[in-house]
Residue frames as qw, qx, qy, qz and C-alpha x, y, z in Angstrom:
[[0.575, 0.665, -0.041, -0.475, 85.69, 66.72, -23.43],
 [0.729, 0.000, 0.606, 0.318, 86.54, 64.28, -26.22],
 [0.310, 0.755, -0.245, -0.522, 88.06, 65.59, -29.43],
 [0.839, 0.184, 0.478, 0.184, 88.39, 63.55, -32.60],
 [0.134, -0.519, 0.463, 0.706, 90.81, 64.24, -35.40],
 [0.635, 0.484, -0.250, -0.547, 90.13, 64.05, -39.09],
 [0.937, 0.029, 0.348, 0.021, 90.11, 60.51, -40.49],
 [0.027, 0.709, -0.598, -0.372, 93.32, 59.62, -42.29],
 [0.913, 0.328, -0.162, -0.181, 93.78, 57.20, -45.13],
 [0.499, -0.561, 0.652, 0.105, 96.31, 54.44, -44.46],
 [0.725, 0.501, -0.396, -0.258, 97.95, 52.70, -47.38],
 [0.156, -0.427, 0.877, -0.155, 98.80, 49.29, -45.92],
 [0.466, -0.061, -0.839, -0.273, 97.75, 45.69, -46.28],
 [0.674, -0.409, 0.124, -0.603, 94.86, 44.55, -44.13],
 [0.648, 0.087, -0.740, 0.157, 96.38, 41.87, -41.90],
 [0.687, -0.638, -0.346, 0.021, 95.97, 40.84, -38.29],
 [0.659, -0.189, -0.147, 0.713, 99.51, 42.01, -37.53],
 [0.143, 0.340, 0.142, 0.919, 98.86, 45.47, -39.01],
 [0.466, -0.666, -0.381, -0.441, 95.58, 45.69, -37.14],
 [0.733, -0.517, -0.313, 0.312, 97.30, 44.86, -33.84],
 [0.501, 0.016, -0.039, 0.864, 100.03, 47.43, -34.50],
 [0.077, -0.452, -0.222, -0.861, 97.55, 50.22, -35.28],
 [0.610, -0.631, -0.425, -0.221, 95.25, 49.20, -32.45],
 [0.697, -0.367, -0.278, 0.550, 98.17, 49.38, -29.98],
 [0.359, 0.110, 0.048, 0.925, 99.27, 52.74, -31.31],
 [0.160, -0.307, -0.203, -0.916, 95.93, 54.54, -31.49],
 [0.651, -0.487, -0.372, -0.449, 93.44, 52.80, -29.21],
 [0.554, -0.659, 0.446, -0.246, 95.05, 50.85, -26.35],
 [0.094, -0.455, 0.882, 0.078, 97.37, 47.93, -25.79],
 [0.744, 0.090, -0.490, -0.445, 96.14, 44.93, -27.72],
 [0.525, -0.344, 0.692, -0.356, 95.29, 42.05, -25.41],
 [0.194, 0.166, -0.922, -0.291, 95.58, 38.46, -26.63],
 [0.233, 0.270, 0.841, -0.406, 92.41, 37.69, -24.69],
 [0.515, 0.555, 0.067, -0.650, 90.49, 39.57, -27.37],
 [0.361, -0.109, 0.859, 0.347, 89.98, 36.88, -29.94],
 [0.407, 0.153, -0.472, -0.767, 88.29, 36.46, -33.26],
 [0.766, 0.045, 0.439, -0.468, 85.10, 34.43, -33.13],
 [0.165, -0.240, 0.897, 0.332, 85.80, 31.09, -34.75],
 [0.511, 0.020, -0.556, -0.655, 83.60, 29.47, -37.38],
 [0.866, -0.290, -0.325, -0.245, 83.07, 26.39, -35.24],
 [0.351, -0.710, 0.553, -0.258, 84.61, 25.63, -31.88],
 [0.200, 0.374, -0.906, -0.012, 86.63, 22.49, -31.25],
 [0.382, 0.057, 0.814, -0.435, 83.94, 20.83, -29.13],
 [0.684, 0.469, 0.130, -0.543, 81.40, 21.15, -31.95],
 [0.491, 0.542, -0.634, -0.249, 83.88, 19.52, -34.30],
 [0.030, -0.220, 0.951, -0.216, 84.43, 16.63, -31.88],
 [0.553, 0.237, 0.579, -0.550, 80.70, 16.18, -31.40],
 [0.678, 0.544, -0.151, -0.470, 80.24, 16.03, -35.17],
 [0.488, 0.528, -0.687, -0.108, 83.16, 13.70, -35.89],
 [0.188, 0.232, -0.909, 0.291, 83.09, 11.37, -32.87],
 [0.415, -0.063, 0.572, -0.704, 80.00, 11.41, -30.68],
 [0.807, 0.194, -0.052, -0.556, 77.60, 9.69, -33.09],
 [0.663, 0.351, -0.661, -0.026, 80.15, 6.87, -33.51],
 [0.307, 0.133, -0.815, 0.472, 80.47, 6.14, -29.78],
 [0.430, -0.317, 0.139, -0.834, 77.11, 7.21, -28.32],
 [0.877, -0.202, -0.278, -0.337, 75.89, 3.63, -27.80],
 [0.806, 0.051, -0.472, 0.353, 79.11, 2.66, -25.95],
 [0.349, -0.026, -0.417, 0.839, 79.59, 5.58, -23.52],
 [0.073, -0.837, -0.484, 0.245, 77.67, 8.25, -21.66],
 [0.405, 0.452, 0.179, 0.774, 78.00, 11.62, -23.40],
 [0.057, -0.556, 0.048, -0.828, 78.22, 15.10, -21.82],
 [0.685, -0.496, -0.532, 0.049, 78.05, 13.92, -18.22],
 [0.156, -0.738, 0.366, -0.545, 78.51, 15.83, -14.99],
 [0.745, -0.094, -0.619, 0.230, 80.35, 13.48, -12.64],
 [0.357, -0.771, 0.141, -0.508, 80.05, 14.25, -8.92],
 [0.079, -0.449, 0.793, -0.403, 81.51, 13.10, -5.59],
 [0.793, -0.019, 0.377, -0.479, 78.46, 10.81, -5.35],
 [0.881, 0.419, -0.182, -0.122, 79.88, 8.88, -8.32],
 [0.740, 0.259, -0.406, 0.470, 83.52, 8.82, -7.19],
 [0.573, -0.746, -0.295, 0.168, 84.16, 9.42, -3.50],
 [0.598, -0.325, 0.045, 0.731, 87.58, 11.06, -3.99],
 [0.238, 0.534, 0.363, 0.725, 86.23, 13.68, -6.40],
 [0.187, -0.272, -0.421, 0.845, 86.08, 17.03, -4.62],
 [0.342, 0.464, 0.127, -0.807, 83.71, 18.93, -6.92],
 [0.746, 0.482, 0.447, -0.104, 81.49, 18.04, -9.88],
 [0.175, -0.458, 0.574, 0.656, 83.31, 17.82, -13.22],
 [0.734, 0.540, 0.090, -0.401, 81.86, 17.84, -16.73],
 [0.382, -0.305, 0.771, 0.407, 83.30, 15.20, -19.07],
 [0.454, 0.338, -0.431, -0.703, 82.54, 14.73, -22.75],
 [0.846, 0.006, -0.429, -0.316, 82.25, 10.96, -22.42],
 [0.296, -0.461, 0.769, -0.329, 82.69, 8.18, -19.87],
 [0.892, 0.047, -0.331, -0.304, 82.48, 4.42, -20.11],
 [0.502, -0.551, 0.653, -0.136, 84.09, 1.32, -18.67],
 [0.850, 0.283, -0.423, -0.137, 85.62, -2.00, -19.68],
 [0.831, -0.211, -0.350, 0.377, 87.11, -3.13, -16.39],
 [0.373, -0.289, -0.150, 0.869, 88.65, 0.34, -16.03],
 [0.206, 0.821, 0.298, -0.442, 87.18, 3.78, -16.54],
 [0.452, 0.219, 0.455, 0.736, 87.47, 5.19, -20.07],
 [0.040, 0.863, 0.363, -0.349, 86.80, 8.93, -20.31],
 [0.502, 0.266, 0.294, 0.768, 87.50, 11.83, -22.61],
 [0.056, -0.842, -0.264, 0.468, 87.49, 15.59, -22.63],
 [0.519, 0.612, 0.238, 0.547, 87.94, 18.19, -25.35],
 [0.380, -0.694, -0.108, 0.603, 90.11, 21.19, -24.50],
 [0.437, 0.852, 0.137, 0.253, 90.44, 24.39, -26.53],
 [0.700, -0.272, -0.039, 0.659, 94.12, 25.30, -26.25],
 [0.269, 0.425, 0.204, 0.840, 93.49, 28.67, -27.93],
 [0.348, -0.822, -0.396, -0.215, 91.29, 29.97, -25.12],
 [0.154, -0.853, 0.279, -0.414, 92.34, 32.45, -22.45],
 [0.417, 0.356, -0.769, 0.329, 95.23, 30.98, -20.44],
 [0.330, -0.219, 0.614, -0.683, 93.41, 31.17, -17.09],
 [0.825, 0.107, 0.112, -0.544, 90.45, 29.21, -18.49],
 [0.737, 0.382, -0.555, -0.052, 92.73, 26.72, -20.23],
 [0.176, 0.343, -0.795, 0.469, 94.63, 26.01, -17.01],
 [0.544, -0.096, 0.470, -0.688, 91.36, 25.67, -15.09],
 [0.870, 0.218, -0.154, -0.415, 89.94, 23.19, -17.62],
 [0.616, 0.386, -0.672, 0.140, 93.13, 21.12, -17.62],
 [0.056, -0.309, 0.736, -0.600, 93.38, 21.09, -13.83],
 [0.706, -0.026, 0.293, -0.645, 89.76, 20.02, -13.42],
 [0.883, 0.262, -0.299, -0.250, 90.14, 17.15, -15.89],
 [0.477, 0.387, -0.723, 0.318, 93.47, 15.93, -14.48],
 [0.297, -0.254, 0.630, -0.671, 92.03, 16.12, -10.94],
 [0.843, 0.077, 0.038, -0.531, 89.08, 14.07, -12.17],
 [0.780, 0.327, -0.532, -0.026, 91.40, 11.37, -13.58],
 [0.218, 0.348, -0.756, 0.510, 93.39, 11.13, -10.35],
 [0.511, -0.149, 0.463, -0.709, 90.26, 11.03, -8.16],
 [0.887, 0.155, -0.146, -0.409, 88.71, 8.30, -10.32],
 [0.633, 0.360, -0.665, 0.168, 91.90, 6.22, -10.30],
 [0.020, -0.291, 0.722, -0.627, 92.14, 6.51, -6.53],
 [0.664, -0.047, 0.286, -0.690, 88.44, 5.75, -5.99],
 [0.909, 0.227, -0.183, -0.299, 88.52, 2.70, -8.28],
 [0.690, -0.501, 0.510, 0.111, 91.94, 1.44, -7.23],
 [0.721, 0.184, 0.525, 0.413, 93.01, 1.08, -10.87],
 [0.091, -0.433, 0.271, 0.855, 94.38, 3.34, -13.60],
 [0.583, 0.626, 0.455, -0.246, 91.80, 4.30, -16.19],
 [0.482, 0.212, 0.481, 0.701, 92.21, 5.29, -19.83],
 [0.038, 0.816, 0.296, -0.495, 91.80, 9.05, -20.26],
 [0.505, 0.423, 0.411, 0.630, 91.70, 10.84, -23.59],
 [0.051, -0.739, -0.140, 0.657, 92.21, 14.55, -24.07],
 [0.541, 0.560, 0.468, 0.418, 91.28, 15.92, -27.50],
 [0.145, -0.811, -0.013, 0.567, 92.91, 19.16, -28.56],
 [0.642, 0.674, 0.173, 0.320, 94.47, 21.10, -31.37],
 [0.602, -0.113, -0.057, 0.789, 97.83, 22.84, -31.52],
 [0.019, 0.930, 0.250, -0.270, 97.41, 26.57, -30.78],
 [0.507, 0.789, -0.065, 0.342, 99.22, 29.22, -32.80],
 [0.756, -0.219, -0.221, 0.576, 102.75, 29.38, -31.42],
 [0.285, 0.282, 0.013, 0.916, 103.21, 33.06, -32.31],
 [0.346, -0.560, -0.198, -0.727, 99.85, 34.38, -31.10],
 [0.767, -0.550, 0.037, -0.328, 99.66, 32.15, -27.99],
 [0.440, 0.508, -0.701, 0.240, 103.20, 31.15, -26.95],
 [0.307, -0.306, 0.717, -0.546, 102.23, 30.27, -23.36],
 [0.841, 0.129, 0.236, -0.470, 99.25, 28.21, -24.49],
 [0.754, 0.482, -0.437, -0.089, 101.51, 26.50, -27.02],
 [0.133, 0.455, -0.800, 0.367, 103.97, 25.52, -24.27],
 [0.583, -0.098, 0.575, -0.565, 101.07, 24.16, -22.22],
 [0.868, 0.333, -0.067, -0.362, 99.79, 22.20, -25.24],
 [0.551, 0.522, -0.645, 0.089, 103.26, 20.76, -25.86],
 [0.158, -0.354, 0.786, -0.482, 103.58, 19.71, -22.21],
 [0.753, 0.069, 0.391, -0.525, 100.17, 18.00, -22.25],
 [0.804, 0.457, -0.294, -0.240, 101.00, 16.24, -25.52],
 [0.453, 0.468, -0.719, 0.243, 104.22, 14.86, -24.01],
 [0.434, -0.373, 0.573, -0.587, 102.66, 14.01, -20.63],
 [0.294, -0.009, -0.952, -0.085, 101.77, 10.50, -19.54],
 [0.265, 0.136, 0.610, -0.735, 98.80, 11.64, -17.43],
 [0.655, 0.496, 0.345, -0.454, 96.38, 11.48, -20.37],
 [0.561, 0.161, 0.640, 0.500, 96.39, 10.21, -23.93],
 [0.162, 0.601, -0.060, -0.780, 96.50, 13.35, -26.06],
 [0.507, 0.397, 0.707, 0.293, 94.58, 12.98, -29.33],
 [0.031, -0.192, 0.245, 0.950, 94.74, 15.63, -32.02],
 [0.534, 0.402, 0.263, -0.696, 91.38, 16.85, -33.32],
 [0.562, 0.463, -0.489, -0.480, 92.18, 15.26, -36.70],
 [0.335, 0.237, -0.911, 0.028, 92.70, 11.82, -35.09],
 [0.565, -0.193, 0.422, -0.683, 89.49, 11.21, -33.12],
 [0.845, 0.142, -0.419, -0.301, 89.03, 7.92, -35.01],
 [0.379, 0.297, -0.794, 0.372, 91.67, 6.53, -32.62],
 [0.347, -0.131, 0.577, -0.728, 89.24, 7.03, -29.73],
 [0.812, 0.135, -0.049, -0.565, 86.42, 5.30, -31.59],
 [0.710, 0.313, -0.631, -0.022, 88.71, 2.41, -32.51],
 [0.108, 0.262, -0.793, 0.540, 89.86, 2.00, -28.89],
 [0.537, -0.044, 0.404, -0.739, 86.31, 2.09, -27.52],
 [0.860, 0.203, -0.203, -0.423, 85.10, -0.52, -30.01],
 [0.635, 0.351, -0.678, 0.117, 88.15, -2.82, -29.80],
 [0.101, 0.213, -0.768, 0.595, 88.15, -2.82, -25.98],
 [0.358, -0.453, -0.800, -0.162, 84.41, -3.43, -25.63],
 [0.028, -0.022, -0.394, 0.918, 83.70, -0.24, -23.70],
 [0.211, -0.610, -0.713, -0.274, 80.14, 0.21, -22.45],
 [0.170, -0.748, -0.037, -0.640, 78.41, 3.13, -20.67],
 [0.210, 0.164, -0.705, 0.657, 79.48, 3.80, -17.09],
 [0.364, 0.121, 0.472, -0.793, 76.03, 4.97, -16.04],
 [0.340, 0.409, 0.846, 0.032, 72.82, 3.14, -16.88],
 [0.060, -0.052, -0.370, -0.926, 71.20, 4.85, -19.83],
 [0.375, 0.400, 0.591, -0.592, 67.61, 5.92, -19.36],
 [0.200, 0.271, 0.769, 0.543, 65.54, 4.92, -22.36],
 [0.288, 0.062, -0.025, -0.955, 63.05, 7.46, -23.67],
 [0.244, 0.352, 0.894, -0.135, 59.50, 6.23, -23.24],
 [0.120, -0.118, -0.450, -0.877, 56.91, 7.16, -25.82]]
């Protein structure tokens, strides 16, 4: 049998911290995996700010498979891929997502870069677009973000600096890796 008590008025400011405290006390332990739905996710922002500027020079939203690069173990989705003597690719990562999913996304992309480099016999140029997660709400994710930002495996680009990718692609004469299929009318 479930019994409910009388509702009680609470005289406190409505903040996320107060909500978490009360939720922990009266419902169950608050889990950081429960997140607020964002207005627009990071990938949508990248698509809006970057994709239309590079769409004629790269392939967008591509699933790359072992048929494309022999050392790749499983198919991997990449936001864009092109070439200019070396592979140029990019991926957007949401550093505020659940840690397990974040680690999986990072591992898949880094594995992709290593497999491509090995298959092609040359080091490509790999961009990773992200945004600093909240250090207080997601301390582990923040440490991961900081490590990626300082790493030499990929070129980390902050969401606010995607123009750098466009500038690189244009200045280096990047063109699509895969032949583009023209729409016939």
